[in-house]
C-alpha positions as CSV (number, residue, x, y, z in Angstrom):
1,M,0.0,0.0,0.0
2,N,1.1,3.5,-0.8
3,L,-0.4,6.8,0.4
4,Y,-0.3,10.2,-1.3
5,V,-1.5,13.7,-0.4
6,I,-3.7,15.2,-3.0
7,N,-4.2,18.9,-2.5
8,S,-7.5,20.0,-4.2
9,G,-7.1,23.7,-3.3
10,N,-7.2,26.2,-0.4
11,F,-9.9,28.5,0.8
12,K,-11.0,30.6,3.8
13,L,-13.9,30.7,6.2
14,D,-15.1,32.9,9.0
15,G,-13.1,32.1,12.1
16,G,-16.1,32.6,14.4
17,A,-18.1,30.1,12.4
18,M,-15.2,27.6,12.5
19,F,-14.9,27.8,16.3
20,G,-18.5,28.3,17.5
21,V,-18.8,29.7,21.0
22,V,-15.0,30.0,21.5
23,P,-13.9,33.7,21.7
24,K,-11.7,35.0,19.0
25,S,-9.1,36.1,21.6
26,I,-8.5,32.4,22.2
27,W,-8.9,30.7,18.8
28,S,-6.8,33.3,17.0
29,R,-3.8,32.1,18.9
30,T,-3.7,28.9,16.8
31,N,-5.7,30.1,13.7
32,P,-5.0,33.7,13.0
33,A,-7.6,35.6,11.1
34,D,-7.2,38.3,8.4
35,D,-8.9,41.7,8.4
36,K,-12.2,40.1,7.3
37,N,-12.1,37.6,10.1
38,M,-11.3,34.7,7.7
39,I,-8.9,31.9,8.5
40,D,-6.8,29.8,6.2
41,L,-8.2,26.3,5.4
42,G,-7.2,23.5,3.1
43,A,-9.0,20.8,1.2
44,R,-6.3,18.1,1.6
45,C,-7.4,14.8,0.1
46,L,-5.8,11.4,0.5
47,L,-5.0,8.8,-2.2
48,I,-4.6,5.1,-1.3
49,E,-2.8,2.9,-3.8
50,D,-3.7,-0.7,-2.7
51,G,-3.0,-3.4,-5.3
52,D,-5.1,-2.6,-8.4
53,R,-7.3,-0.1,-6.5
54,L,-6.7,3.6,-6.4
55,I,-9.0,5.1,-3.8
56,L,-9.4,8.9,-3.4
57,I,-10.8,10.2,-0.1
58,D,-12.8,13.4,-0.7
59,T,-12.5,15.7,-3.7
60,G,-12.6,19.3,-2.5
61,M,-15.0,21.9,-4.0
62,G,-14.2,21.2,-7.7
63,N,-14.4,24.1,-10.2
64,K,-17.9,24.1,-11.7
65,Q,-19.5,26.7,-9.4
66,S,-19.8,30.4,-10.4
67,D,-17.2,33.1,-9.7
68,K,-19.7,34.6,-7.3
69,F,-19.9,31.3,-5.3
70,F,-16.1,30.9,-5.1
71,G,-15.9,34.6,-4.1
72,Y,-17.5,33.7,-0.8
73,Y,-14.6,31.3,0.0
74,Y,-11.5,33.4,-0.9
75,M,-9.7,30.7,-2.8
76,W,-5.9,30.9,-2.6
77,G,-2.9,29.0,-3.9
78,D,-2.6,27.1,-7.1
79,A,-3.1,23.5,-6.0
80,T,-5.5,21.3,-8.0
81,I,-6.5,17.6,-7.9
82,D,-5.1,17.2,-11.4
83,S,-1.7,18.8,-10.6
84,S,-1.4,16.8,-7.4
85,L,-2.3,13.5,-9.2
86,K,0.2,14.3,-11.9
87,K,2.9,14.9,-9.4
88,H,2.5,11.3,-8.2
89,G,2.3,9.9,-11.7
90,F,-1.5,9.5,-11.8
91,H,-4.5,10.8,-13.8
92,R,-8.1,11.2,-12.6
93,D,-9.1,8.4,-15.0
94,D,-6.9,6.0,-13.0
95,I,-9.1,6.4,-9.9
96,T,-11.1,3.3,-9.1
97,D,-13.0,4.5,-6.1
98,V,-13.9,7.9,-4.6
99,F,-14.8,7.7,-0.9
100,L,-16.8,10.7,0.3
101,T,-16.6,11.3,4.1
102,H,-19.8,13.3,3.7
103,L,-21.6,15.3,1.0
104,H,-21.0,18.9,2.0
105,F,-19.8,20.8,-1.1
106,D,-16.2,21.3,0.1
107,H,-15.8,17.5,0.4
108,C,-17.7,16.2,-2.7
109,G,-17.9,19.1,-5.2
110,G,-14.9,17.8,-7.2
111,A,-16.6,14.5,-7.8
112,I,-18.8,16.1,-10.5
113,Q,-17.9,18.4,-13.4
114,W,-19.6,20.1,-16.3
115,N,-19.8,18.1,-19.5
116,K,-17.9,19.3,-22.5
117,D,-20.5,21.8,-23.8
118,K,-21.7,22.8,-20.3
119,T,-25.3,21.5,-20.9
120,G,-25.2,19.2,-17.9
121,Y,-23.0,17.4,-15.4
122,E,-20.9,14.2,-15.5
123,S,-18.5,12.3,-13.3
124,A,-15.1,13.8,-12.9
125,F,-13.7,10.3,-12.4
126,K,-15.2,8.3,-15.2
127,N,-13.8,5.0,-14.1
128,A,-14.5,5.3,-10.4
129,Y,-17.3,4.1,-8.1
130,F,-18.5,6.6,-5.5
131,W,-19.0,5.6,-1.9
132,S,-21.4,7.0,0.7
133,N,-23.8,5.4,3.1
134,T,-27.6,5.1,3.0
135,A,-28.4,7.2,6.1
136,H,-26.1,10.1,5.1
137,W,-27.4,9.9,1.5
138,Q,-31.0,10.3,2.6
139,W,-29.9,13.1,5.0
140,A,-28.2,15.0,2.2
141,T,-30.9,14.5,-0.5
142,N,-33.6,15.7,1.9
143,P,-31.7,18.4,3.7
144,N,-32.8,20.5,6.7
145,A,-33.1,24.2,6.2
146,R,-29.9,25.0,8.2
147,E,-27.7,22.5,6.2
148,K,-29.3,22.9,2.8
149,A,-26.7,25.4,1.5
150,S,-24.0,22.8,2.1
151,F,-25.8,20.0,0.2
152,L,-25.8,21.2,-3.4
153,K,-27.9,19.0,-5.7
154,E,-25.6,19.5,-8.6
155,N,-22.9,17.8,-6.6
156,I,-25.0,14.9,-5.3
157,L,-27.7,13.9,-7.8
158,P,-25.3,13.3,-10.7
159,I,-23.4,10.8,-8.6
160,E,-26.5,8.6,-8.4
161,E,-27.4,9.3,-12.1
162,S,-23.9,8.0,-13.1
163,G,-25.0,4.5,-12.0
164,R,-21.7,4.1,-10.0
165,L,-22.9,4.9,-6.5
166,K,-22.2,2.4,-3.8
167,F,-23.0,2.4,-0.1
168,T,-21.0,1.0,2.8
169,N,-22.7,-0.9,5.6
170,L,-23.8,0.9,8.7
171,P,-22.1,-0.1,12.0
172,N,-23.6,-1.6,15.1
173,G,-21.5,0.8,17.2
174,N,-19.3,3.7,16.1
175,I,-16.8,1.6,14.1
176,L,-17.4,-0.5,11.0
177,K,-14.7,-3.2,10.8
178,N,-13.5,-4.9,7.6
179,S,-15.2,-2.5,5.1
180,A,-15.3,-3.4,1.4
181,L,-12.7,-0.7,0.8
182,G,-10.0,-2.3,3.0
183,F,-10.1,0.2,5.9
184,D,-12.2,0.7,9.1
185,I,-14.6,3.6,9.3
186,F,-15.6,5.6,12.4
187,F,-19.1,7.0,12.0
188,A,-19.9,10.4,13.6
189,D,-23.2,12.2,13.8
190,G,-22.4,15.5,15.4
191,H,-21.3,17.5,12.3
192,T,-23.8,15.9,10.0
193,D,-25.6,12.6,10.0
194,K,-23.3,9.6,9.5
195,Q,-20.1,11.4,8.6
196,M,-17.4,8.7,7.9
197,I,-13.9,8.9,9.2
198,P,-11.5,6.4,7.5
199,M,-9.0,4.6,9.7
200,I,-6.3,3.2,7.4
201,T,-3.8,0.6,8.6
202,Y,-0.5,1.5,6.9
203,K,2.6,-0.5,7.8
204,D,2.6,-0.4,11.6
205,K,0.5,2.9,11.8
206,T,-3.1,3.8,11.9
207,I,-3.8,6.9,9.7
208,C,-7.1,8.6,10.5
209,F,-8.6,10.9,7.9
210,M,-10.3,13.4,10.2
211,A,-12.6,15.3,7.8
212,D,-14.8,17.6,9.9
213,L,-14.6,15.7,13.2
214,L,-11.3,17.5,13.8
215,P,-11.0,20.3,11.1
216,T,-7.6,21.7,12.3
217,A,-5.1,21.2,15.0
218,G,-6.6,24.3,16.7
219,H,-9.8,22.3,17.3
220,L,-8.3,19.8,19.7
221,P,-9.9,21.0,22.9
222,L,-13.3,19.4,23.3
223,P,-15.4,22.6,23.5
224,Y,-13.9,23.9,20.2
225,V,-16.8,22.8,18.0
226,M,-17.7,24.4,14.7
227,G,-20.8,26.6,14.4
228,Y,-21.5,24.4,11.3
229,D,-22.1,21.3,13.4
230,M,-25.7,20.1,13.5
231,R,-25.4,18.4,16.9
232,P,-22.6,20.2,18.8
233,L,-23.1,18.2,22.0
234,V,-22.9,15.0,20.1
235,T,-19.6,16.3,18.5
236,L,-18.3,16.8,22.0
237,T,-18.9,13.1,22.9
238,E,-17.6,11.8,19.6
239,K,-14.4,13.9,19.8
240,E,-13.7,12.8,23.3
241,K,-14.1,9.1,22.4
242,F,-12.0,9.4,19.2
243,L,-9.2,11.5,20.7
244,N,-8.9,9.2,23.7
245,M,-8.6,6.2,21.3
246,A,-6.0,8.2,19.3
247,A,-4.0,9.0,22.4
248,D,-4.3,5.4,23.7
249,H,-3.2,3.8,20.4
250,G,-0.9,6.4,18.9
251,Y,-3.0,7.2,15.8
252,Y,-1.8,9.6,13.2
253,L,-4.5,12.2,12.5
254,F,-4.5,13.4,8.9
255,L,-6.0,16.9,8.9
256,E,-8.1,17.7,5.8
257,H,-8.8,21.3,6.5
258,D,-5.7,22.5,8.4
259,A,-3.9,24.5,5.7
260,H,-0.6,24.5,7.6
261,H,-0.4,21.2,9.4
262,E,-0.7,17.9,7.6
263,I,-0.6,15.3,10.4
264,I,-0.6,15.4,14.2
265,T,-0.4,13.0,17.1
266,V,-2.0,13.5,20.5
267,K,-1.3,12.5,24.1
268,H,-3.2,12.4,27.4
269,A,-2.5,15.5,29.5
270,E,-3.9,16.9,32.8
271,K,-6.6,18.9,31.0
272,G,-7.5,16.1,28.5
273,V,-6.1,15.1,25.2
274,R,-3.6,17.6,23.8
275,L,-1.2,18.0,20.9
276,E,1.9,15.7,21.0
277,S,3.6,16.3,17.7
278,I,3.1,18.0,14.3
279,L,4.3,15.9,11.4
280,S,4.6,16.1,7.6
281,T,3.2,13.4,5.5
282,K,6.7,12.7,4.2
283,D,7.6,11.8,7.8
284,V,4.7,9.4,8.2
285,F,4.2,7.9,4.7
286,N,7.8,6.9,4.1
């Protein structure tokens, strides 16, 4: 098995929304804001090469939305999925599976693109199957009013229309063992219903793709919960459980949205689980 970082682009969001009830005087110590109160965020995807399968976890926003849409998110940098794949010797047509942690636009938008003459949409990975789960799919295709702006039908419905949509099983507890994709999945309901956190066994390590359960290293303290989370008290419980497991077992936490830190490890401390080390993927994946 080989692992590769795929950078799909960088953007910004309001720091207050990203940290919920935590005061700016505290969260800005780890995630400094600009003059518009926006903080740097990434859309760092992960590519798993395992035998004849090439599995991409999440896809970023993609590029089919309007300039007005992207203007809300202050895109920065020049990273793209195509340039990142090319760097590692791959093309998007090589991807066999796209695993979507959840269907918010910044995680699945790149799965679908305009067709050649912009009369409709098509898969951006023509040879890939797309993975979700039945509970989250139903949640996303019948969204509540608060979350509706994150579930864009042009990102979601064409996946089903492609005929290449697959669903994982749902777990009895939090963790689904022995998934069809070759890695375990932790299911979390705080941010959105049945978000999936891949837990990948790589050599002697467990690499956890944290998605929106832990957006940045600055979100480690339990009360640091995003204003975007649908069930913040559930997030508290899920974070505590997962971070304790990570500290107990030495998990490597791959941060999708932290623009400046790729991987962290955590440890038990007097005030709960805290940061142990900041690592690059080169340190961990070699």
